[in-house]
PyMOL CGO cylinders between C-alpha atoms (Angstrom):
from pymol import cmd
from pymol.cgo import CYLINDER

trace = [
    CYLINDER, 31.74, -30.28, 38.16, 28.22, -29.39, 37.09, 0.3, 1, 1, 1, 1, 1, 1,
    CYLINDER, 28.22, -29.39, 37.09, 26.07, -32.32, 35.96, 0.3, 1, 1, 1, 1, 1, 1,
    CYLINDER, 26.07, -32.32, 35.96, 24.28, -31.70, 32.66, 0.3, 1, 1, 1, 1, 1, 1,
    CYLINDER, 24.28, -31.70, 32.66, 20.78, -33.14, 32.55, 0.3, 1, 1, 1, 1, 1, 1,
    CYLINDER, 20.78, -33.14, 32.55, 18.57, -32.73, 29.51, 0.3, 1, 1, 1, 1, 1, 1,
    CYLINDER, 18.57, -32.73, 29.51, 15.11, -31.34, 30.12, 0.3, 1, 1, 1, 1, 1, 1,
    CYLINDER, 15.11, -31.34, 30.12, 12.00, -33.11, 28.82, 0.3, 1, 1, 1, 1, 1, 1,
    CYLINDER, 12.00, -33.11, 28.82, 11.95, -30.69, 25.92, 0.3, 1, 1, 1, 1, 1, 1,
    CYLINDER, 11.95, -30.69, 25.92, 15.61, -31.35, 25.11, 0.3, 1, 1, 1, 1, 1, 1,
    CYLINDER, 15.61, -31.35, 25.11, 15.17, -35.13, 25.42, 0.3, 1, 1, 1, 1, 1, 1,
    CYLINDER, 15.17, -35.13, 25.42, 12.48, -34.91, 22.75, 0.3, 1, 1, 1, 1, 1, 1,
    CYLINDER, 12.48, -34.91, 22.75, 14.97, -33.28, 20.38, 0.3, 1, 1, 1, 1, 1, 1,
    CYLINDER, 14.97, -33.28, 20.38, 17.73, -35.72, 21.33, 0.3, 1, 1, 1, 1, 1, 1,
    CYLINDER, 17.73, -35.72, 21.33, 15.53, -38.71, 20.51, 0.3, 1, 1, 1, 1, 1, 1,
    CYLINDER, 15.53, -38.71, 20.51, 14.06, -37.11, 17.40, 0.3, 1, 1, 1, 1, 1, 1,
    CYLINDER, 14.06, -37.11, 17.40, 17.47, -36.08, 16.09, 0.3, 1, 1, 1, 1, 1, 1,
    CYLINDER, 17.47, -36.08, 16.09, 19.08, -39.45, 16.84, 0.3, 1, 1, 1, 1, 1, 1,
    CYLINDER, 19.08, -39.45, 16.84, 16.33, -41.36, 15.04, 0.3, 1, 1, 1, 1, 1, 1,
    CYLINDER, 16.33, -41.36, 15.04, 16.54, -38.96, 12.11, 0.3, 1, 1, 1, 1, 1, 1,
    CYLINDER, 16.54, -38.96, 12.11, 20.31, -39.31, 11.91, 0.3, 1, 1, 1, 1, 1, 1,
    CYLINDER, 20.31, -39.31, 11.91, 20.36, -43.10, 12.05, 0.3, 1, 1, 1, 1, 1, 1,
    CYLINDER, 20.36, -43.10, 12.05, 17.49, -43.55, 9.57, 0.3, 1, 1, 1, 1, 1, 1,
    CYLINDER, 17.49, -43.55, 9.57, 18.70, -41.06, 7.00, 0.3, 1, 1, 1, 1, 1, 1,
    CYLINDER, 18.70, -41.06, 7.00, 22.32, -42.21, 7.20, 0.3, 1, 1, 1, 1, 1, 1,
    CYLINDER, 22.32, -42.21, 7.20, 21.25, -45.84, 6.99, 0.3, 1, 1, 1, 1, 1, 1,
    CYLINDER, 21.25, -45.84, 6.99, 19.41, -44.97, 3.78, 0.3, 1, 1, 1, 1, 1, 1,
    CYLINDER, 19.41, -44.97, 3.78, 22.47, -43.18, 2.41, 0.3, 1, 1, 1, 1, 1, 1,
    CYLINDER, 22.47, -43.18, 2.41, 24.77, -46.07, 3.33, 0.3, 1, 1, 1, 1, 1, 1,
    CYLINDER, 24.77, -46.07, 3.33, 22.49, -48.67, 1.74, 0.3, 1, 1, 1, 1, 1, 1,
    CYLINDER, 22.49, -48.67, 1.74, 21.94, -46.52, -1.34, 0.3, 1, 1, 1, 1, 1, 1,
    CYLINDER, 21.94, -46.52, -1.34, 25.65, -45.84, -1.80, 0.3, 1, 1, 1, 1, 1, 1,
    CYLINDER, 25.65, -45.84, -1.80, 26.55, -49.49, -1.15, 0.3, 1, 1, 1, 1, 1, 1,
    CYLINDER, 26.55, -49.49, -1.15, 24.09, -50.81, -3.69, 0.3, 1, 1, 1, 1, 1, 1,
    CYLINDER, 24.09, -50.81, -3.69, 24.95, -48.12, -6.25, 0.3, 1, 1, 1, 1, 1, 1,
    CYLINDER, 24.95, -48.12, -6.25, 28.66, -48.90, -5.95, 0.3, 1, 1, 1, 1, 1, 1,
    CYLINDER, 28.66, -48.90, -5.95, 27.93, -52.60, -6.05, 0.3, 1, 1, 1, 1, 1, 1,
    CYLINDER, 27.93, -52.60, -6.05, 29.16, -53.88, -2.69, 0.3, 1, 1, 1, 1, 1, 1,
    CYLINDER, 29.16, -53.88, -2.69, 29.43, -57.65, -2.91, 0.3, 1, 1, 1, 1, 1, 1,
    CYLINDER, 29.43, -57.65, -2.91, 30.20, -60.48, -0.51, 0.3, 1, 1, 1, 1, 1, 1,
    CYLINDER, 30.20, -60.48, -0.51, 33.84, -60.83, -1.54, 0.3, 1, 1, 1, 1, 1, 1,
    CYLINDER, 33.84, -60.83, -1.54, 34.76, -57.23, -2.24, 0.3, 1, 1, 1, 1, 1, 1,
    CYLINDER, 34.76, -57.23, -2.24, 36.92, -55.15, 0.03, 0.3, 1, 1, 1, 1, 1, 1,
    CYLINDER, 36.92, -55.15, 0.03, 37.29, -52.04, -2.04, 0.3, 1, 1, 1, 1, 1, 1,
    CYLINDER, 37.29, -52.04, -2.04, 38.76, -49.26, 0.07, 0.3, 1, 1, 1, 1, 1, 1,
    CYLINDER, 38.76, -49.26, 0.07, 37.73, -46.69, -2.55, 0.3, 1, 1, 1, 1, 1, 1,
    CYLINDER, 37.73, -46.69, -2.55, 34.12, -47.91, -2.35, 0.3, 1, 1, 1, 1, 1, 1,
    CYLINDER, 34.12, -47.91, -2.35, 34.26, -47.82, 1.45, 0.3, 1, 1, 1, 1, 1, 1,
    CYLINDER, 34.26, -47.82, 1.45, 35.65, -44.28, 1.31, 0.3, 1, 1, 1, 1, 1, 1,
    CYLINDER, 35.65, -44.28, 1.31, 32.73, -43.20, -0.89, 0.3, 1, 1, 1, 1, 1, 1,
    CYLINDER, 32.73, -43.20, -0.89, 30.20, -44.82, 1.47, 0.3, 1, 1, 1, 1, 1, 1,
    CYLINDER, 30.20, -44.82, 1.47, 31.87, -43.24, 4.52, 0.3, 1, 1, 1, 1, 1, 1,
    CYLINDER, 31.87, -43.24, 4.52, 32.03, -39.81, 2.88, 0.3, 1, 1, 1, 1, 1, 1,
    CYLINDER, 32.03, -39.81, 2.88, 28.39, -40.05, 1.75, 0.3, 1, 1, 1, 1, 1, 1,
    CYLINDER, 28.39, -40.05, 1.75, 27.23, -41.14, 5.21, 0.3, 1, 1, 1, 1, 1, 1,
    CYLINDER, 27.23, -41.14, 5.21, 29.19, -38.52, 7.14, 0.3, 1, 1, 1, 1, 1, 1,
    CYLINDER, 29.19, -38.52, 7.14, 28.48, -35.79, 4.58, 0.3, 1, 1, 1, 1, 1, 1,
    CYLINDER, 28.48, -35.79, 4.58, 24.79, -36.61, 4.72, 0.3, 1, 1, 1, 1, 1, 1,
    CYLINDER, 24.79, -36.61, 4.72, 24.96, -36.59, 8.53, 0.3, 1, 1, 1, 1, 1, 1,
    CYLINDER, 24.96, -36.59, 8.53, 26.62, -33.16, 8.64, 0.3, 1, 1, 1, 1, 1, 1,
    CYLINDER, 26.62, -33.16, 8.64, 24.09, -31.71, 6.19, 0.3, 1, 1, 1, 1, 1, 1,
    CYLINDER, 24.09, -31.71, 6.19, 21.17, -33.32, 8.02, 0.3, 1, 1, 1, 1, 1, 1,
    CYLINDER, 21.17, -33.32, 8.02, 22.46, -32.12, 11.41, 0.3, 1, 1, 1, 1, 1, 1,
    CYLINDER, 22.46, -32.12, 11.41, 22.87, -28.55, 10.18, 0.3, 1, 1, 1, 1, 1, 1,
    CYLINDER, 22.87, -28.55, 10.18, 19.47, -28.71, 8.52, 0.3, 1, 1, 1, 1, 1, 1,
    CYLINDER, 19.47, -28.71, 8.52, 17.91, -29.83, 11.78, 0.3, 1, 1, 1, 1, 1, 1,
    CYLINDER, 17.91, -29.83, 11.78, 19.61, -27.02, 13.71, 0.3, 1, 1, 1, 1, 1, 1,
    CYLINDER, 19.61, -27.02, 13.71, 18.15, -24.56, 11.23, 0.3, 1, 1, 1, 1, 1, 1,
    CYLINDER, 18.15, -24.56, 11.23, 14.73, -26.23, 11.15, 0.3, 1, 1, 1, 1, 1, 1,
    CYLINDER, 14.73, -26.23, 11.15, 14.46, -26.54, 14.92, 0.3, 1, 1, 1, 1, 1, 1,
    CYLINDER, 14.46, -26.54, 14.92, 15.61, -22.95, 15.51, 0.3, 1, 1, 1, 1, 1, 1,
    CYLINDER, 15.61, -22.95, 15.51, 13.15, -21.54, 12.97, 0.3, 1, 1, 1, 1, 1, 1,
    CYLINDER, 13.15, -21.54, 12.97, 10.31, -23.70, 14.31, 0.3, 1, 1, 1, 1, 1, 1,
    CYLINDER, 10.31, -23.70, 14.31, 11.10, -22.83, 17.92, 0.3, 1, 1, 1, 1, 1, 1,
    CYLINDER, 11.10, -22.83, 17.92, 11.39, -19.13, 17.03, 0.3, 1, 1, 1, 1, 1, 1,
    CYLINDER, 11.39, -19.13, 17.03, 7.88, -19.24, 15.62, 0.3, 1, 1, 1, 1, 1, 1,
    CYLINDER, 7.88, -19.24, 15.62, 6.59, -20.95, 18.79, 0.3, 1, 1, 1, 1, 1, 1,
    CYLINDER, 6.59, -20.95, 18.79, 8.52, -18.45, 20.94, 0.3, 1, 1, 1, 1, 1, 1,
    CYLINDER, 8.52, -18.45, 20.94, 6.94, -15.49, 19.18, 0.3, 1, 1, 1, 1, 1, 1,
    CYLINDER, 6.94, -15.49, 19.18, 3.47, -17.01, 19.55, 0.3, 1, 1, 1, 1, 1, 1,
    CYLINDER, 3.47, -17.01, 19.55, 4.08, -17.71, 23.25, 0.3, 1, 1, 1, 1, 1, 1,
    CYLINDER, 4.08, -17.71, 23.25, 5.32, -14.15, 23.84, 0.3, 1, 1, 1, 1, 1, 1,
    CYLINDER, 5.32, -14.15, 23.84, 2.24, -12.76, 22.08, 0.3, 1, 1, 1, 1, 1, 1,
    CYLINDER, 2.24, -12.76, 22.08, -0.07, -14.92, 24.20, 0.3, 1, 1, 1, 1, 1, 1,
    CYLINDER, -0.07, -14.92, 24.20, 1.66, -13.84, 27.41, 0.3, 1, 1, 1, 1, 1, 1,
    CYLINDER, 1.66, -13.84, 27.41, 1.51, -10.19, 26.37, 0.3, 1, 1, 1, 1, 1, 1,
    CYLINDER, 1.51, -10.19, 26.37, -2.15, -10.52, 25.48, 0.3, 1, 1, 1, 1, 1, 1,
    CYLINDER, -2.15, -10.52, 25.48, -2.90, -12.13, 28.85, 0.3, 1, 1, 1, 1, 1, 1,
    CYLINDER, -2.90, -12.13, 28.85, -1.05, -9.26, 30.55, 0.3, 1, 1, 1, 1, 1, 1,
    CYLINDER, -1.05, -9.26, 30.55, -3.04, -6.74, 28.47, 0.3, 1, 1, 1, 1, 1, 1,
    CYLINDER, -3.04, -6.74, 28.47, 0.17, -5.48, 26.87, 0.3, 1, 1, 1, 1, 1, 1,
    CYLINDER, 0.17, -5.48, 26.87, 0.21, -3.99, 23.38, 0.3, 1, 1, 1, 1, 1, 1,
    CYLINDER, 0.21, -3.99, 23.38, 2.91, -6.24, 21.94, 0.3, 1, 1, 1, 1, 1, 1,
    CYLINDER, 2.91, -6.24, 21.94, 6.66, -6.37, 21.92, 0.3, 1, 1, 1, 1, 1, 1,
    CYLINDER, 6.66, -6.37, 21.92, 6.94, -5.29, 25.54, 0.3, 1, 1, 1, 1, 1, 1,
    CYLINDER, 6.94, -5.29, 25.54, 8.40, -8.60, 26.70, 0.3, 1, 1, 1, 1, 1, 1,
    CYLINDER, 8.40, -8.60, 26.70, 11.37, -8.42, 24.30, 0.3, 1, 1, 1, 1, 1, 1,
    CYLINDER, 11.37, -8.42, 24.30, 14.61, -8.38, 26.28, 0.3, 1, 1, 1, 1, 1, 1,
    CYLINDER, 14.61, -8.38, 26.28, 12.95, -9.53, 29.52, 0.3, 1, 1, 1, 1, 1, 1,
    CYLINDER, 12.95, -9.53, 29.52, 13.71, -12.67, 31.53, 0.3, 1, 1, 1, 1, 1, 1,
    CYLINDER, 13.71, -12.67, 31.53, 10.77, -14.41, 29.83, 0.3, 1, 1, 1, 1, 1, 1,
    CYLINDER, 10.77, -14.41, 29.83, 12.17, -13.61, 26.39, 0.3, 1, 1, 1, 1, 1, 1,
    CYLINDER, 12.17, -13.61, 26.39, 15.65, -14.73, 27.49, 0.3, 1, 1, 1, 1, 1, 1,
    CYLINDER, 15.65, -14.73, 27.49, 14.30, -18.05, 28.83, 0.3, 1, 1, 1, 1, 1, 1,
    CYLINDER, 14.30, -18.05, 28.83, 12.45, -18.73, 25.57, 0.3, 1, 1, 1, 1, 1, 1,
    CYLINDER, 12.45, -18.73, 25.57, 15.62, -17.89, 23.57, 0.3, 1, 1, 1, 1, 1, 1,
    CYLINDER, 15.62, -17.89, 23.57, 17.60, -20.38, 25.67, 0.3, 1, 1, 1, 1, 1, 1,
    CYLINDER, 17.60, -20.38, 25.67, 14.96, -23.03, 24.97, 0.3, 1, 1, 1, 1, 1, 1,
    CYLINDER, 14.96, -23.03, 24.97, 15.08, -22.18, 21.25, 0.3, 1, 1, 1, 1, 1, 1,
    CYLINDER, 15.08, -22.18, 21.25, 18.84, -22.57, 20.90, 0.3, 1, 1, 1, 1, 1, 1,
    CYLINDER, 18.84, -22.57, 20.90, 19.21, -25.56, 23.20, 0.3, 1, 1, 1, 1, 1, 1,
    CYLINDER, 19.21, -25.56, 23.20, 16.49, -27.38, 21.24, 0.3, 1, 1, 1, 1, 1, 1,
    CYLINDER, 16.49, -27.38, 21.24, 18.16, -26.60, 17.94, 0.3, 1, 1, 1, 1, 1, 1,
    CYLINDER, 18.16, -26.60, 17.94, 21.61, -27.64, 19.10, 0.3, 1, 1, 1, 1, 1, 1,
    CYLINDER, 21.61, -27.64, 19.10, 20.39, -30.85, 20.78, 0.3, 1, 1, 1, 1, 1, 1,
    CYLINDER, 20.39, -30.85, 20.78, 18.50, -31.76, 17.60, 0.3, 1, 1, 1, 1, 1, 1,
    CYLINDER, 18.50, -31.76, 17.60, 21.42, -31.11, 15.25, 0.3, 1, 1, 1, 1, 1, 1,
    CYLINDER, 21.42, -31.11, 15.25, 24.09, -32.75, 17.39, 0.3, 1, 1, 1, 1, 1, 1,
    CYLINDER, 24.09, -32.75, 17.39, 21.91, -35.82, 18.05, 0.3, 1, 1, 1, 1, 1, 1,
    CYLINDER, 21.91, -35.82, 18.05, 21.23, -36.08, 14.31, 0.3, 1, 1, 1, 1, 1, 1,
    CYLINDER, 21.23, -36.08, 14.31, 24.94, -36.00, 13.51, 0.3, 1, 1, 1, 1, 1, 1,
    CYLINDER, 24.94, -36.00, 13.51, 25.77, -38.57, 16.22, 0.3, 1, 1, 1, 1, 1, 1,
    CYLINDER, 25.77, -38.57, 16.22, 22.98, -40.82, 14.98, 0.3, 1, 1, 1, 1, 1, 1,
    CYLINDER, 22.98, -40.82, 14.98, 24.24, -40.52, 11.41, 0.3, 1, 1, 1, 1, 1, 1,
    CYLINDER, 24.24, -40.52, 11.41, 27.66, -41.86, 12.41, 0.3, 1, 1, 1, 1, 1, 1,
    CYLINDER, 27.66, -41.86, 12.41, 26.22, -45.19, 13.65, 0.3, 1, 1, 1, 1, 1, 1,
    CYLINDER, 26.22, -45.19, 13.65, 25.51, -46.75, 10.20, 0.3, 1, 1, 1, 1, 1, 1,
    CYLINDER, 25.51, -46.75, 10.20, 28.89, -45.53, 8.93, 0.3, 1, 1, 1, 1, 1, 1,
    CYLINDER, 28.89, -45.53, 8.93, 30.99, -47.03, 11.74, 0.3, 1, 1, 1, 1, 1, 1,
    CYLINDER, 30.99, -47.03, 11.74, 31.07, -50.58, 10.33, 0.3, 1, 1, 1, 1, 1, 1,
    CYLINDER, 31.07, -50.58, 10.33, 32.57, -49.22, 7.10, 0.3, 1, 1, 1, 1, 1, 1,
    CYLINDER, 32.57, -49.22, 7.10, 35.21, -47.24, 9.00, 0.3, 1, 1, 1, 1, 1, 1,
    CYLINDER, 35.21, -47.24, 9.00, 36.12, -50.33, 11.03, 0.3, 1, 1, 1, 1, 1, 1,
    CYLINDER, 36.12, -50.33, 11.03, 35.84, -52.52, 7.93, 0.3, 1, 1, 1, 1, 1, 1,
    CYLINDER, 35.84, -52.52, 7.93, 38.27, -50.38, 5.97, 0.3, 1, 1, 1, 1, 1, 1,
    CYLINDER, 38.27, -50.38, 5.97, 40.78, -50.51, 8.83, 0.3, 1, 1, 1, 1, 1, 1,
    CYLINDER, 40.78, -50.51, 8.83, 40.58, -54.29, 9.27, 0.3, 1, 1, 1, 1, 1, 1,
    CYLINDER, 40.58, -54.29, 9.27, 39.96, -55.32, 5.64, 0.3, 1, 1, 1, 1, 1, 1,
    CYLINDER, 39.96, -55.32, 5.64, 36.41, -56.51, 6.29, 0.3, 1, 1, 1, 1, 1, 1,
    CYLINDER, 36.41, -56.51, 6.29, 34.32, -56.87, 3.14, 0.3, 1, 1, 1, 1, 1, 1,
    CYLINDER, 34.32, -56.87, 3.14, 31.90, -54.15, 2.14, 0.3, 1, 1, 1, 1, 1, 1,
    CYLINDER, 31.90, -54.15, 2.14, 28.96, -56.56, 2.31, 0.3, 1, 1, 1, 1, 1, 1,
    CYLINDER, 28.96, -56.56, 2.31, 29.76, -57.59, 5.89, 0.3, 1, 1, 1, 1, 1, 1,
    CYLINDER, 29.76, -57.59, 5.89, 30.11, -53.89, 6.77, 0.3, 1, 1, 1, 1, 1, 1,
    CYLINDER, 30.11, -53.89, 6.77, 26.72, -53.24, 5.18, 0.3, 1, 1, 1, 1, 1, 1,
    CYLINDER, 26.72, -53.24, 5.18, 25.04, -56.08, 7.08, 0.3, 1, 1, 1, 1, 1, 1,
    CYLINDER, 25.04, -56.08, 7.08, 26.71, -54.91, 10.31, 0.3, 1, 1, 1, 1, 1, 1,
    CYLINDER, 26.71, -54.91, 10.31, 25.46, -51.38, 9.65, 0.3, 1, 1, 1, 1, 1, 1,
    CYLINDER, 25.46, -51.38, 9.65, 21.89, -52.61, 9.22, 0.3, 1, 1, 1, 1, 1, 1,
    CYLINDER, 21.89, -52.61, 9.22, 22.00, -54.92, 12.26, 0.3, 1, 1, 1, 1, 1, 1,
    CYLINDER, 22.00, -54.92, 12.26, 23.58, -52.33, 14.56, 0.3, 1, 1, 1, 1, 1, 1,
    CYLINDER, 23.58, -52.33, 14.56, 21.08, -49.67, 13.46, 0.3, 1, 1, 1, 1, 1, 1,
    CYLINDER, 21.08, -49.67, 13.46, 18.11, -51.99, 14.01, 0.3, 1, 1, 1, 1, 1, 1,
    CYLINDER, 18.11, -51.99, 14.01, 19.47, -53.06, 17.40, 0.3, 1, 1, 1, 1, 1, 1,
    CYLINDER, 19.47, -53.06, 17.40, 19.84, -49.42, 18.47, 0.3, 1, 1, 1, 1, 1, 1,
    CYLINDER, 19.84, -49.42, 18.47, 16.27, -48.75, 17.32, 0.3, 1, 1, 1, 1, 1, 1,
    CYLINDER, 16.27, -48.75, 17.32, 15.05, -51.62, 19.44, 0.3, 1, 1, 1, 1, 1, 1,
    CYLINDER, 15.05, -51.62, 19.44, 16.95, -50.38, 22.52, 0.3, 1, 1, 1, 1, 1, 1,
    CYLINDER, 16.95, -50.38, 22.52, 15.69, -46.82, 21.98, 0.3, 1, 1, 1, 1, 1, 1,
    CYLINDER, 15.69, -46.82, 21.98, 12.14, -48.13, 21.50, 0.3, 1, 1, 1, 1, 1, 1,
    CYLINDER, 12.14, -48.13, 21.50, 12.38, -50.07, 24.77, 0.3, 1, 1, 1, 1, 1, 1,
    CYLINDER, 12.38, -50.07, 24.77, 13.58, -46.89, 26.52, 0.3, 1, 1, 1, 1, 1, 1,
    CYLINDER, 13.58, -46.89, 26.52, 10.72, -44.87, 25.05, 0.3, 1, 1, 1, 1, 1, 1,
    CYLINDER, 10.72, -44.87, 25.05, 8.27, -47.65, 25.98, 0.3, 1, 1, 1, 1, 1, 1,
    CYLINDER, 8.27, -47.65, 25.98, 9.45, -47.59, 29.61, 0.3, 1, 1, 1, 1, 1, 1,
    CYLINDER, 9.45, -47.59, 29.61, 9.01, -43.84, 29.85, 0.3, 1, 1, 1, 1, 1, 1,
    CYLINDER, 9.01, -43.84, 29.85, 5.61, -43.93, 28.10, 0.3, 1, 1, 1, 1, 1, 1,
    CYLINDER, 5.61, -43.93, 28.10, 4.56, -46.93, 30.24, 0.3, 1, 1, 1, 1, 1, 1,
    CYLINDER, 4.56, -46.93, 30.24, 3.84, -49.00, 27.13, 0.3, 1, 1, 1, 1, 1, 1,
    CYLINDER, 3.84, -49.00, 27.13, 4.78, -52.58, 26.42, 0.3, 1, 1, 1, 1, 1, 1,
    CYLINDER, 4.78, -52.58, 26.42, 8.51, -52.21, 25.93, 0.3, 1, 1, 1, 1, 1, 1,
    CYLINDER, 8.51, -52.21, 25.93, 8.92, -55.05, 23.42, 0.3, 1, 1, 1, 1, 1, 1,
    CYLINDER, 8.92, -55.05, 23.42, 6.14, -53.64, 21.22, 0.3, 1, 1, 1, 1, 1, 1,
    CYLINDER, 6.14, -53.64, 21.22, 7.63, -50.16, 21.50, 0.3, 1, 1, 1, 1, 1, 1,
    CYLINDER, 7.63, -50.16, 21.50, 11.05, -51.49, 20.49, 0.3, 1, 1, 1, 1, 1, 1,
    CYLINDER, 11.05, -51.49, 20.49, 9.61, -53.44, 17.58, 0.3, 1, 1, 1, 1, 1, 1,
    CYLINDER, 9.61, -53.44, 17.58, 7.79, -50.32, 16.30, 0.3, 1, 1, 1, 1, 1, 1,
    CYLINDER, 7.79, -50.32, 16.30, 11.08, -48.50, 15.86, 0.3, 1, 1, 1, 1, 1, 1,
    CYLINDER, 11.08, -48.50, 15.86, 12.69, -51.57, 14.34, 0.3, 1, 1, 1, 1, 1, 1,
    CYLINDER, 12.69, -51.57, 14.34, 9.81, -51.69, 11.83, 0.3, 1, 1, 1, 1, 1, 1,
    CYLINDER, 9.81, -51.69, 11.83, 10.68, -48.17, 10.65, 0.3, 1, 1, 1, 1, 1, 1,
    CYLINDER, 10.68, -48.17, 10.65, 14.29, -49.27, 10.22, 0.3, 1, 1, 1, 1, 1, 1,
    CYLINDER, 14.29, -49.27, 10.22, 13.23, -52.35, 8.24, 0.3, 1, 1, 1, 1, 1, 1,
    CYLINDER, 13.23, -52.35, 8.24, 11.00, -50.23, 6.00, 0.3, 1, 1, 1, 1, 1, 1,
    CYLINDER, 11.00, -50.23, 6.00, 13.98, -47.93, 5.36, 0.3, 1, 1, 1, 1, 1, 1,
    CYLINDER, 13.98, -47.93, 5.36, 16.16, -50.93, 4.47, 0.3, 1, 1, 1, 1, 1, 1,
    CYLINDER, 16.16, -50.93, 4.47, 13.53, -52.34, 2.10, 0.3, 1, 1, 1, 1, 1, 1,
    CYLINDER, 13.53, -52.34, 2.10, 12.74, -49.06, 0.34, 0.3, 1, 1, 1, 1, 1, 1,
    CYLINDER, 12.74, -49.06, 0.34, 16.37, -47.99, -0.12, 0.3, 1, 1, 1, 1, 1, 1,
    CYLINDER, 16.37, -47.99, -0.12, 17.27, -51.47, -1.41, 0.3, 1, 1, 1, 1, 1, 1,
    CYLINDER, 17.27, -51.47, -1.41, 14.31, -51.46, -3.81, 0.3, 1, 1, 1, 1, 1, 1,
    CYLINDER, 14.31, -51.46, -3.81, 15.26, -48.05, -5.19, 0.3, 1, 1, 1, 1, 1, 1,
    CYLINDER, 15.26, -48.05, -5.19, 18.51, -49.48, -6.57, 0.3, 1, 1, 1, 1, 1, 1,
    CYLINDER, 18.51, -49.48, -6.57, 16.70, -52.55, -7.89, 0.3, 1, 1, 1, 1, 1, 1,
    CYLINDER, 16.70, -52.55, -7.89, 14.17, -50.36, -9.72, 0.3, 1, 1, 1, 1, 1, 1,
    CYLINDER, 14.17, -50.36, -9.72, 16.83, -48.07, -11.18, 0.3, 1, 1, 1, 1, 1, 1,
]
cmd.load_cgo(trace, "trace")
């Protein structure tokens, strides 16, 4: 069985997509929970269904958007790289289309886009999971919401530590930086409902 190992380029899109998915879905989950009026004692399966549908629907849309965005962005970079290579080879332009170089850049383009979109979707499921589990085991919406926030922040810390180790930074500080972005998301999305 062939072992699949992500390249440095693909790891960038995995991390970027995962962070995007968790943050955006966390915002959707908090926004939907506060709009519906999740409270400490409520266990409204209809409310949970709305929150789950909003989180997963947002994750699917965000994942597809990231596939499109990454593929378009990478296509632009690919075309610029091909032009630079052709210029360096004193070619007139377009002569590298269909070559091994072009094929390699196309593989990079599509793998980047797919890694980004899939990681975004997977990340978007994380804040929704407590509501799925909560609806199965009659856990209140508010506990599911708190669990969603805590799990998301914990994953940000772990991911930040991982990034800190690779970047040879202080791992605790690196973890806390990502947690800070999660906390800002929680505060802003909670305030939006308060303001409205």
